[in-house]
N, C-alpha and C positions, 0 to 999 in steps of 0.2 A: 464622533471621535474616530480618528484614523488609527489603523493598526499600529503604525510606527509610533504615534504619539502615546497610545495606551501602553506600549511596551516600555516606555520610559517611566511609567508610573507604577507598574506591577507586573507580576508573572502572568502571562496570558496562557490559556489552555486550549488544547485541541485533541484530536485523535487521528487515527490513520485512515479510517474509511468505512470498512464493513462493520455493520452492527446487526444484532439478531433480528430476524424477520418474524412477524406474527405467525402463529401456527397455521392459520387459514391460508396465508400466502405461501408458506412452505409447502403445504399440501398441493396447492394449485401448481406450483413450479415443479413439483416432483412428478406430476402426471406426464405420461408419454406424449400427450397431445397438447402440451403447454404452448400457448402462443400469447406473448405479452400484449398484442394488439386486440385480443378478443375482449368483448365488453366486461366479462367477469374478471379477467386478469387485470385489465386496465384499471377497473374500479378498486380492486384489492391493492394494487401497487400505489395508487393515489392515496388511499387511506393509510397504507403503511408508511409512506413518506411523511404525511401530515403528523402521524403519531410519533415517528422517530425524531422529527424536528422538535416536537413538543417536549419529548423526554430529554433530549440533549439540553434544551434551554432550561428545563426544570432542574437538572443536576448542576447547572452552572457552567457548561462548556462554552467557551467564547467563540471559537471558530468551528463551524459545524458543516455537515454534508447531508446527503439523502440516505446515508447508511447503506448505499448500493442495493436498495431494496428491489430494484427492477432487474438486477443482474444475476444470472444463474451461476456466475463465477467471475472472479476479478479479471480473468483473461478470456475465458471461453465466450463471454458475451460479444467480444470483438469479431469472432468468426462469422457471426450473422451480419456483420457490418462491413465486410470486405468481399469484393469480387475476387475470383481466382482461388478460392479456398473451398475445399470439400472434405467431409469426414473420410478418414481412411477405412478401407474395406479389407486390406490385407491383414495378415497375422502379425500384430504388433508386439506380442509377448506380454508377460505380466509386469515385469519391472526392469529398470535399468540397474547397472552395477555402478555404485557410487562409493565414495569413501565411507559413508555411513553403513551401507549394506555390507561392505567388506568387514567393517569393524564389529558390527552387531548382526550377524546373519540370522541368529535365532529370533531376535526381536522382529526383524522385518519379515521373516518367513511366516511368522504367526500373526503378524498384523497387530501387535499389542497397541492398544490405545489409538489405533488408526494411524500409526506412524507412517506407514507406506504411502498413504494418500496425502500426507502433508510434507513429504520430504523431497519432492521433486523426482521421485524414483519412477513415476509413471511415464512411459514413453509418449512421444507426440501422437496425438489422436487425429490430427488433421494434415492434409497435404496441400501445398501450393501447386496448383495445376495450370495456372494462367496468370495474366497480368493482374497485379493487385491494385485495386482502386477502392476508395471509400464510398460505400453505398448506404451507410447507416444514418443518413440525415434525418429521416422521419423518427427513428427510435431515439436519437439524441435530442431532437426537438421536444419529444414527449418528456424525456427525463428532465430537461431544463425547465419546461413549463410546470411540471409537477413540483419541482423544488421552488421555483419562483413564486408559485401560488401560495406557499405556506411560510416562506421566510419573511415576507412583508410584515407579518403581524408579530414576529418574534424579535426580541431585543438582542441582537447578535452583533459581534464585532466584525465578523467576515464569514464568507461561505466558500467552500471549496467543492470540487467534484473530481473524484478519482478517474484516471484513464490509464490503460495499460501502456507500458513502454514498448517501443519497437522490439527490444531484446526479449521481453516476456512473450510477446506475440510470436516471434520467430521460434522460440523454444517449444511452442505447442504445435509446430508444423514440421514437415519434411519438405525439402525443395525438389520439385519435379518440373520446374519451368525455367528458372533463371540460370544464367551461365555461371554465376558465382554466388557465394553466400553474401558477399558484400553488396552486389547488385540487388539481391533479394532483400537484404536488411534495409537498404536505403529506399527501396520501393515501399516497404512497410512504413518507414518513417515519413515519407511524403504523403502516403494515404492518411496516416494518423494525425498529421499536421492539421488536417481539416477538423478533426474532433477537438484537438487541443485549442485551436484558435476559436472555434465556436463556443466552447465553454467560457473562455476569457471574454469574448465579445458579449456574452450573456450577463457579464458582471461578476462572475465567480472566479476564484483562483482555480487553476488546474493542478491537480496532484498527479505526478507521474509515478505509477506503481512499477517498481523496477527490482524485484527481489533477485532476479538472476545475476545482477551485477555482483552481488556478494556471494551468491550460491554457486557460481560456476566452479570454484575451486573444489567444493565438496562433491559436486556432480561429476567431476572429471579426475579420477584418481591417477590417470596417466600424465597429468600436467602439473608442473611445479608452480610456485608462486610467481616467478618471473613470467612464465607463459600466460598465466591467468591475468596478470596485470596488463600484458600486451593486448590480450583479448578484450579486456574491459576498456582500454583506451579507445579501441575501434568502436565499441558500443556507445561510448559517450559522444564520440564524433557524430554518429548517426542521430543520437537523441538531440544534440544541439542543432543539427540540421533541421530537425522537425520543429524545434522551438525558436527558430531564427527570427520569426516575426512577432514574438510575444515578449513584452517587457519582463525581465527576470523577477520584478516585484510581484508578478501575478503567477509565479510558478513555484510549486513545492515538489521536492523529490523525495521519494521513499524507497529505501532498500532494506532488506532484512535477510534472514537465513532460511525462511520457508518452513522449517520444521516447527511444529507446535511443541508438544510434550515429548521430545526426542532427546537422545543422549547429547548430541551437538558437539562431540569432541573434535569434529573435523570442519568446523566453521572457519571461514577465512577470518583472520584477525583484522580488526579495524585498522591497525597501524599499517597494514599492507595495501589498503585501498583508500584511505581517507583523502590523500592528495588527488586521486583520480575523481572521487565523488565531488570534490570542491571545484572541479573544472566544469561541472554541469551548469548550464545557464539557468540558474534558479536562485532565489533569495532565501529559500528555506529548505533545510536538510533534515530528514527524518530517518532515524536508525534505532536499532535495538540497544538498550542500555540498562534494562531492569532485570532481565533474566540472569541467573547465576553464572552463565557461561560468558557473559559480556559486561557485567556490571563494573568490573575492574577497569574497563577500557575508558572510563571517563578521563583518566590521566593522559590519554592520547591527545587530548585537546590542549594540554599545557603548551604554551608558546605559540599556539595557532591564533593568528590575527584575522578576524573576519572583516571582509570589506564592508564599507558603509551600507547600511540597510539590510545586510544579511543576518540570518539567525539560525541557530540549530534547534531542532525539535526532538530532543532525546526522549526515548521511552523511559518514563519514571514509574510506569505501571506495566506489568507484563501480561501477555496472553498465554504464557507457557505454564501457568499455575492457576489453580482455582482458589488459592489463598488470596484474600483481599488485603492489599498492602495497607499498613497503618498510615494515616495522613502525616504523622511525624517523620516516618521513613521517606515518604514521597518528598516532603520538604527538604530533608537532608540531601536526597539525590539531586534535587533542583539546585540547591545552594552549592554543591560541588561544582556543577557546570558553570554556574554564575561566577564563582570565584576564579575560573579560568578564562572565560570568554566575555565576561561582563553580564550583569543582571539583565540589561536591556536586550541582550542577544540570545536569550533562552526563552523558548516557548515550550511549556510542559506538555508532553504527549504520551502515547502508549507505544509499546514495542511494535505491534502489528495489528491487523484487523481481527475482530472477534467472530466473524461469521462469513468467511470467504465464499462459502457455498451454502445453499439451502439444505439442511440436513434434518432428518427426523430426530436424531440425537445431536443437539448443537455442540460445537467445539467447546464453548464455555457457556454454561446455562445463563439465560438472559438476566435472571435476578442477580447473578454474580457480576455480570458485565456492568450493570448499572451501579452496583455498589462500588466496583473498581473505579468507574468514572466519577462517582461522588467523592471517593477518596482522593482522586487526582485533583479535583477542584478544591477540596479542603486543604490538601497539602500545598497547593499553589498559594492559597491565601496565607497559610502559616509562613511559607517562605517569603512572601511579599512583605509581611510585617517585619521579618528579620532584616531583609535586604534593603528596605526603605525607611527604617526607623532612624 
């Protein structure tokens, strides 16, 4: 059964990408001498991917991934796959000044609930010191082989693999080589094109992880909405350049606001960026819609007509709270969107990833993550009964 055909019969479910790693893998990845290609690491990653696929299928998620088990971070993994990039050795300082840090200085000064590490306030840790080329073919091939080996036996509607956007990658670096930021950005886009295309050639959908597109406003207190929109337009142009050879039906785009359990009063409003997001060469658009700062924004989609084959993937379960949403609430959220864009154009998802980095204390405890995903699938079934009765 094809994804498009199944979407005409019921609400399909997915998530954003990162899922909790086993404790054993977390410990291995936290070691100073961690090397993904070492026999112990490689075996732990293979086992983790097999288990994460099994669990996703068990709770009933339709479109799954490898949980990003091999990646030490949703962007930082790329730094080992590009030439011309080196860790910074200069004094980079503790934090950046953003709209959030200015509004809540006491919160960020004391690092409550790890806000600082999840708000984009950390300065770039890498430098672009030479021509950027993609060199991660072996690592990517291993990721693809690990996922292919286990999805064959699972009854799944489709499979995706996340990959960082050119904008996200650029935000983790400072430019010490290219003549302009635009030249630098397009060099990153051309390099990452190889990863995007290889994922699709392997038979998976590629998901572009692009939080900076929505976060730029919060991160730059000196810029107004108009300036941030102009900046975002240029980033979408670079992303579409990287996606130029890929059918949009095999591309998912995810943007979010980066902060997990933070105040969020300075997030860019969806109404100020939705038209730019829809210019991205993708058929599926993932965004935050379940946390209290953005749940009201479902109304932004009123009057929006999606092109044939396109769908939205609103978060109907959030990563910003440890409360497990009731399936009936999940169903209500799904039906709101279905009422505006059509039931066949909604794929139920989550706001963001649940484990963007391997942490001794996880962002959301694994037992809660799996219960949230179970609630997601239960809510989708409830919504389907109402929408197709």
